[in-house]
Backbone as XML, in Angstrom:
<?xml version="1.0"?>
<chain id="A" units="angstrom">
  <residue number="1" name="MET">
    <atom name="N" x="5.495" y="-96.097" z="-28.877"/>
    <atom name="CA" x="4.404" y="-96.202" z="-29.723"/>
    <atom name="C" x="4.516" y="-95.820" z="-31.142"/>
  </residue>
  <residue number="2" name="PRO">
    <atom name="N" x="4.183" y="-96.499" z="-32.119"/>
    <atom name="CA" x="4.435" y="-96.175" z="-33.373"/>
    <atom name="C" x="3.898" y="-94.642" z="-33.785"/>
  </residue>
  <residue number="3" name="TRP">
    <atom name="N" x="2.740" y="-94.255" z="-33.266"/>
    <atom name="CA" x="2.304" y="-92.947" z="-33.706"/>
    <atom name="C" x="2.928" y="-91.860" z="-32.793"/>
  </residue>
  <residue number="4" name="GLN">
    <atom name="N" x="4.022" y="-92.190" z="-31.968"/>
    <atom name="CA" x="4.688" y="-91.162" z="-31.265"/>
    <atom name="C" x="6.048" y="-90.887" z="-31.901"/>
  </residue>
  <residue number="5" name="GLU">
    <atom name="N" x="6.416" y="-91.849" z="-32.918"/>
    <atom name="CA" x="7.504" y="-91.783" z="-33.354"/>
    <atom name="C" x="7.769" y="-90.378" z="-34.210"/>
  </residue>
  <residue number="6" name="GLY">
    <atom name="N" x="8.936" y="-89.850" z="-34.116"/>
    <atom name="CA" x="9.110" y="-88.537" z="-34.911"/>
    <atom name="C" x="8.864" y="-87.340" z="-34.137"/>
  </residue>
  <residue number="7" name="GLY">
    <atom name="N" x="8.386" y="-87.625" z="-32.809"/>
    <atom name="CA" x="8.139" y="-86.449" z="-31.996"/>
    <atom name="C" x="6.765" y="-85.926" z="-31.899"/>
  </residue>
  <residue number="8" name="TRP">
    <atom name="N" x="6.438" y="-85.166" z="-30.785"/>
    <atom name="CA" x="5.135" y="-84.759" z="-30.561"/>
    <atom name="C" x="5.132" y="-83.641" z="-29.364"/>
  </residue>
  <residue number="9" name="LYS">
    <atom name="N" x="4.263" y="-82.778" z="-29.534"/>
    <atom name="CA" x="4.065" y="-81.622" z="-28.521"/>
    <atom name="C" x="2.631" y="-81.550" z="-27.998"/>
  </residue>
  <residue number="10" name="VAL">
    <atom name="N" x="2.275" y="-81.393" z="-26.889"/>
    <atom name="CA" x="1.038" y="-81.221" z="-26.441"/>
    <atom name="C" x="1.064" y="-79.913" z="-25.544"/>
  </residue>
  <residue number="11" name="SER">
    <atom name="N" x="0.002" y="-79.081" z="-25.675"/>
    <atom name="CA" x="-0.289" y="-77.904" z="-24.981"/>
    <atom name="C" x="-1.788" y="-77.846" z="-24.513"/>
  </residue>
  <residue number="12" name="TRP">
    <atom name="N" x="-2.082" y="-77.244" z="-23.463"/>
    <atom name="CA" x="-3.547" y="-77.269" z="-22.814"/>
    <atom name="C" x="-3.778" y="-75.985" z="-22.040"/>
  </residue>
  <residue number="13" name="ASN">
    <atom name="N" x="-4.979" y="-75.742" z="-21.972"/>
    <atom name="CA" x="-5.497" y="-74.662" z="-21.083"/>
    <atom name="C" x="-6.971" y="-75.085" z="-20.462"/>
  </residue>
  <residue number="14" name="LEU">
    <atom name="N" x="-7.034" y="-74.563" z="-19.369"/>
    <atom name="CA" x="-8.252" y="-74.742" z="-18.435"/>
    <atom name="C" x="-9.373" y="-73.878" z="-18.959"/>
  </residue>
  <residue number="15" name="LEU">
    <atom name="N" x="-10.578" y="-74.628" z="-19.384"/>
    <atom name="CA" x="-11.563" y="-73.893" z="-19.818"/>
    <atom name="C" x="-12.607" y="-73.514" z="-18.658"/>
  </residue>
  <residue number="16" name="ALA">
    <atom name="N" x="-12.839" y="-74.528" z="-17.813"/>
    <atom name="CA" x="-13.985" y="-74.155" z="-16.910"/>
    <atom name="C" x="-13.664" y="-75.079" z="-15.570"/>
  </residue>
  <residue number="17" name="VAL">
    <atom name="N" x="-14.267" y="-74.627" z="-14.474"/>
    <atom name="CA" x="-14.219" y="-75.467" z="-13.175"/>
    <atom name="C" x="-15.423" y="-75.181" z="-12.499"/>
  </residue>
  <residue number="18" name="LYS">
    <atom name="N" x="-16.117" y="-76.290" z="-12.122"/>
    <atom name="CA" x="-17.553" y="-76.137" z="-11.489"/>
    <atom name="C" x="-17.349" y="-77.262" z="-10.264"/>
  </residue>
  <residue number="19" name="GLY">
    <atom name="N" x="-17.059" y="-76.885" z="-9.060"/>
    <atom name="CA" x="-16.958" y="-77.820" z="-7.896"/>
    <atom name="C" x="-15.707" y="-78.763" z="-8.172"/>
  </residue>
  <residue number="20" name="ASP">
    <atom name="N" x="-15.867" y="-79.979" z="-8.252"/>
    <atom name="CA" x="-14.655" y="-80.981" z="-8.397"/>
    <atom name="C" x="-14.653" y="-81.431" z="-9.886"/>
  </residue>
  <residue number="21" name="THR">
    <atom name="N" x="-15.218" y="-80.618" z="-10.753"/>
    <atom name="CA" x="-14.991" y="-81.168" z="-12.086"/>
    <atom name="C" x="-14.369" y="-79.898" z="-12.831"/>
  </residue>
  <residue number="22" name="PHE">
    <atom name="N" x="-13.678" y="-80.276" z="-13.866"/>
    <atom name="CA" x="-13.110" y="-79.172" z="-14.656"/>
    <atom name="C" x="-12.792" y="-79.691" z="-16.166"/>
  </residue>
  <residue number="23" name="ALA">
    <atom name="N" x="-12.920" y="-78.758" z="-17.073"/>
    <atom name="CA" x="-12.619" y="-79.051" z="-18.535"/>
    <atom name="C" x="-11.297" y="-78.368" z="-18.893"/>
  </residue>
  <residue number="24" name="VAL">
    <atom name="N" x="-10.912" y="-79.110" z="-19.890"/>
    <atom name="CA" x="-9.348" y="-78.732" z="-20.449"/>
    <atom name="C" x="-9.424" y="-78.957" z="-21.896"/>
  </residue>
  <residue number="25" name="ARG">
    <atom name="N" x="-8.875" y="-77.884" z="-22.548"/>
    <atom name="CA" x="-8.775" y="-78.070" z="-24.103"/>
    <atom name="C" x="-7.171" y="-78.428" z="-24.245"/>
  </residue>
  <residue number="26" name="GLY">
    <atom name="N" x="-6.897" y="-79.399" z="-24.900"/>
    <atom name="CA" x="-5.588" y="-79.832" z="-25.174"/>
    <atom name="C" x="-5.427" y="-79.898" z="-26.707"/>
  </residue>
  <residue number="27" name="LEU">
    <atom name="N" x="-4.031" y="-79.506" z="-27.072"/>
    <atom name="CA" x="-3.751" y="-79.610" z="-28.441"/>
    <atom name="C" x="-2.630" y="-80.429" z="-28.701"/>
  </residue>
  <residue number="28" name="GLY">
    <atom name="N" x="-2.705" y="-81.476" z="-29.437"/>
    <atom name="CA" x="-1.596" y="-82.393" z="-29.545"/>
    <atom name="C" x="-1.180" y="-82.207" z="-31.126"/>
  </residue>
  <residue number="29" name="VAL">
    <atom name="N" x="0.073" y="-82.105" z="-31.286"/>
    <atom name="CA" x="0.716" y="-82.028" z="-32.441"/>
    <atom name="C" x="1.766" y="-83.162" z="-32.750"/>
  </residue>
  <residue number="30" name="TYR">
    <atom name="N" x="1.427" y="-83.968" z="-33.625"/>
    <atom name="CA" x="2.242" y="-85.303" z="-33.835"/>
    <atom name="C" x="2.812" y="-85.159" z="-35.007"/>
  </residue>
  <residue number="31" name="GLU">
    <atom name="N" x="4.175" y="-85.495" z="-35.016"/>
    <atom name="CA" x="5.044" y="-85.379" z="-36.375"/>
    <atom name="C" x="4.378" y="-86.293" z="-37.366"/>
  </residue>
  <residue number="32" name="LYS">
    <atom name="N" x="4.043" y="-87.594" z="-37.045"/>
    <atom name="CA" x="3.488" y="-88.403" z="-38.150"/>
    <atom name="C" x="2.035" y="-88.559" z="-38.264"/>
  </residue>
  <residue number="33" name="LEU">
    <atom name="N" x="1.342" y="-88.168" z="-37.198"/>
    <atom name="CA" x="-0.159" y="-88.304" z="-37.059"/>
    <atom name="C" x="-0.965" y="-87.033" z="-37.549"/>
  </residue>
  <residue number="34" name="GLY">
    <atom name="N" x="-0.297" y="-85.910" z="-37.384"/>
    <atom name="CA" x="-1.236" y="-84.688" z="-37.562"/>
    <atom name="C" x="-1.477" y="-83.916" z="-36.239"/>
  </residue>
  <residue number="35" name="THR">
    <atom name="N" x="-2.439" y="-82.879" z="-36.251"/>
    <atom name="CA" x="-2.758" y="-82.165" z="-35.068"/>
    <atom name="C" x="-4.107" y="-82.571" z="-34.692"/>
  </residue>
  <residue number="36" name="PHE">
    <atom name="N" x="-4.455" y="-82.572" z="-33.381"/>
    <atom name="CA" x="-5.535" y="-82.935" z="-32.797"/>
    <atom name="C" x="-5.941" y="-82.164" z="-31.674"/>
  </residue>
  <residue number="37" name="ASP">
    <atom name="N" x="-7.223" y="-81.682" z="-31.776"/>
    <atom name="CA" x="-7.820" y="-80.838" z="-30.775"/>
    <atom name="C" x="-8.680" y="-81.587" z="-29.824"/>
  </residue>
  <residue number="38" name="ASN">
    <atom name="N" x="-8.517" y="-81.494" z="-28.588"/>
    <atom name="CA" x="-9.066" y="-82.408" z="-27.604"/>
    <atom name="C" x="-9.840" y="-81.789" z="-26.477"/>
  </residue>
  <residue number="39" name="LEU">
    <atom name="N" x="-10.771" y="-82.531" z="-25.965"/>
    <atom name="CA" x="-11.515" y="-81.819" z="-24.879"/>
    <atom name="C" x="-11.468" y="-82.977" z="-23.634"/>
  </residue>
  <residue number="40" name="TRP">
    <atom name="N" x="-11.064" y="-82.598" z="-22.527"/>
    <atom name="CA" x="-10.905" y="-83.593" z="-21.492"/>
    <atom name="C" x="-11.847" y="-82.930" z="-20.342"/>
  </residue>
  <residue number="41" name="VAL">
    <atom name="N" x="-12.712" y="-83.790" z="-19.816"/>
    <atom name="CA" x="-13.619" y="-83.431" z="-18.629"/>
    <atom name="C" x="-13.155" y="-84.469" z="-17.513"/>
  </residue>
  <residue number="42" name="VAL">
    <atom name="N" x="-12.797" y="-83.862" z="-16.300"/>
    <atom name="CA" x="-12.197" y="-84.594" z="-15.222"/>
    <atom name="C" x="-13.024" y="-84.254" z="-14.053"/>
  </residue>
  <residue number="43" name="THR">
    <atom name="N" x="-13.166" y="-85.354" z="-13.165"/>
    <atom name="CA" x="-13.766" y="-85.057" z="-11.896"/>
    <atom name="C" x="-12.828" y="-85.802" z="-10.856"/>
  </residue>
  <residue number="44" name="LEU">
    <atom name="N" x="-12.568" y="-85.027" z="-9.864"/>
    <atom name="CA" x="-11.751" y="-85.523" z="-8.761"/>
    <atom name="C" x="-12.755" y="-85.736" z="-7.417"/>
  </residue>
  <residue number="45" name="ASN">
    <atom name="N" x="-12.238" y="-86.801" z="-6.635"/>
    <atom name="CA" x="-12.806" y="-86.789" z="-5.446"/>
    <atom name="C" x="-12.133" y="-85.990" z="-4.279"/>
  </residue>
  <residue number="46" name="GLY">
    <atom name="N" x="-12.482" y="-86.147" z="-2.942"/>
    <atom name="CA" x="-12.029" y="-85.304" z="-1.990"/>
    <atom name="C" x="-10.586" y="-85.427" z="-1.787"/>
  </residue>
  <residue number="47" name="GLU">
    <atom name="N" x="-9.854" y="-86.600" z="-2.096"/>
    <atom name="CA" x="-8.453" y="-86.738" z="-2.068"/>
    <atom name="C" x="-7.741" y="-86.379" z="-3.241"/>
  </residue>
  <residue number="48" name="GLY">
    <atom name="N" x="-8.288" y="-85.767" z="-4.217"/>
    <atom name="CA" x="-7.819" y="-85.165" z="-5.438"/>
    <atom name="C" x="-7.514" y="-86.327" z="-6.546"/>
  </residue>
  <residue number="49" name="MET">
    <atom name="N" x="-8.030" y="-87.411" z="-6.204"/>
    <atom name="CA" x="-7.908" y="-88.680" z="-7.195"/>
    <atom name="C" x="-8.996" y="-88.569" z="-8.241"/>
  </residue>
  <residue number="50" name="CYS">
    <atom name="N" x="-8.713" y="-88.983" z="-9.524"/>
    <atom name="CA" x="-9.667" y="-88.744" z="-10.589"/>
    <atom name="C" x="-10.673" y="-89.992" z="-10.404"/>
  </residue>
  <residue number="51" name="THR">
    <atom name="N" x="-11.801" y="-89.592" z="-10.433"/>
    <atom name="CA" x="-13.022" y="-90.595" z="-10.503"/>
    <atom name="C" x="-13.584" y="-90.710" z="-11.827"/>
  </residue>
  <residue number="52" name="THR">
    <atom name="N" x="-13.543" y="-89.684" z="-12.485"/>
    <atom name="CA" x="-14.238" y="-89.686" z="-13.959"/>
    <atom name="C" x="-13.358" y="-88.977" z="-15.088"/>
  </residue>
  <residue number="53" name="PHE">
    <atom name="N" x="-12.934" y="-89.466" z="-16.054"/>
    <atom name="CA" x="-12.292" y="-88.949" z="-17.221"/>
    <atom name="C" x="-12.910" y="-89.138" z="-18.541"/>
  </residue>
  <residue number="54" name="ARG">
    <atom name="N" x="-13.249" y="-88.069" z="-19.068"/>
    <atom name="CA" x="-14.007" y="-88.171" z="-20.377"/>
    <atom name="C" x="-13.066" y="-87.461" z="-21.614"/>
  </residue>
  <residue number="55" name="MET">
    <atom name="N" x="-12.798" y="-87.882" z="-22.572"/>
    <atom name="CA" x="-12.029" y="-87.423" z="-23.485"/>
    <atom name="C" x="-12.667" y="-87.281" z="-25.035"/>
  </residue>
  <residue number="56" name="TRP">
    <atom name="N" x="-12.647" y="-86.384" z="-25.755"/>
    <atom name="CA" x="-12.982" y="-86.363" z="-27.092"/>
    <atom name="C" x="-11.762" y="-85.755" z="-27.772"/>
  </residue>
  <residue number="57" name="ASN">
    <atom name="N" x="-11.480" y="-86.591" z="-28.993"/>
    <atom name="CA" x="-10.371" y="-86.154" z="-29.858"/>
    <atom name="C" x="-10.873" y="-85.957" z="-31.135"/>
  </residue>
  <residue number="58" name="ASN">
    <atom name="N" x="-10.428" y="-84.859" z="-31.843"/>
    <atom name="CA" x="-10.772" y="-84.415" z="-33.172"/>
    <atom name="C" x="-9.579" y="-84.033" z="-33.869"/>
  </residue>
  <residue number="59" name="GLU">
    <atom name="N" x="-9.406" y="-84.627" z="-35.088"/>
    <atom name="CA" x="-8.305" y="-83.953" z="-36.004"/>
    <atom name="C" x="-8.581" y="-82.636" z="-36.254"/>
  </residue>
  <residue number="60" name="ALA">
    <atom name="N" x="-7.666" y="-81.797" z="-36.129"/>
    <atom name="CA" x="-7.835" y="-80.316" z="-36.305"/>
    <atom name="C" x="-7.653" y="-79.693" z="-37.468"/>
  </residue>
  <residue number="61" name="ARG">
    <atom name="N" x="-8.566" y="-78.860" z="-37.940"/>
    <atom name="CA" x="-8.463" y="-78.186" z="-39.178"/>
    <atom name="C" x="-7.494" y="-76.879" z="-38.874"/>
  </residue>
  <residue number="62" name="ALA">
    <atom name="N" x="-6.811" y="-76.332" z="-39.884"/>
    <atom name="CA" x="-6.142" y="-75.146" z="-39.763"/>
    <atom name="C" x="-6.839" y="-74.122" z="-39.080"/>
  </residue>
  <residue number="63" name="SER">
    <atom name="N" x="-8.123" y="-73.797" z="-39.419"/>
    <atom name="CA" x="-8.908" y="-72.669" z="-38.702"/>
    <atom name="C" x="-9.188" y="-72.900" z="-37.430"/>
  </residue>
  <residue number="64" name="ALA">
    <atom name="N" x="-9.264" y="-74.198" z="-36.860"/>
    <atom name="CA" x="-9.654" y="-74.481" z="-35.482"/>
    <atom name="C" x="-8.226" y="-74.092" z="-34.655"/>
  </residue>
  <residue number="65" name="LEU">
    <atom name="N" x="-7.207" y="-73.858" z="-35.114"/>
    <atom name="CA" x="-5.779" y="-73.855" z="-34.324"/>
    <atom name="C" x="-5.797" y="-72.296" z="-33.721"/>
  </residue>
  <residue number="66" name="SER">
    <atom name="N" x="-6.365" y="-71.401" z="-34.275"/>
    <atom name="CA" x="-6.073" y="-69.990" z="-34.020"/>
    <atom name="C" x="-6.949" y="-69.616" z="-32.658"/>
  </residue>
</chain>
């Protein structure tokens, strides 16, 4: 994909777990696009399959990266 050209890195950390739902903060740094701060909320079923995936992406400001 064109937005991935030039390389990219992603890091993440687990924010919270409640039952079968968890929240993750992701940070994507794209050579051509910039830096994005993400929130993912995921719910799994009894077999560990994803049943719900919600994602919010925001272009990150330098102050948000620390």
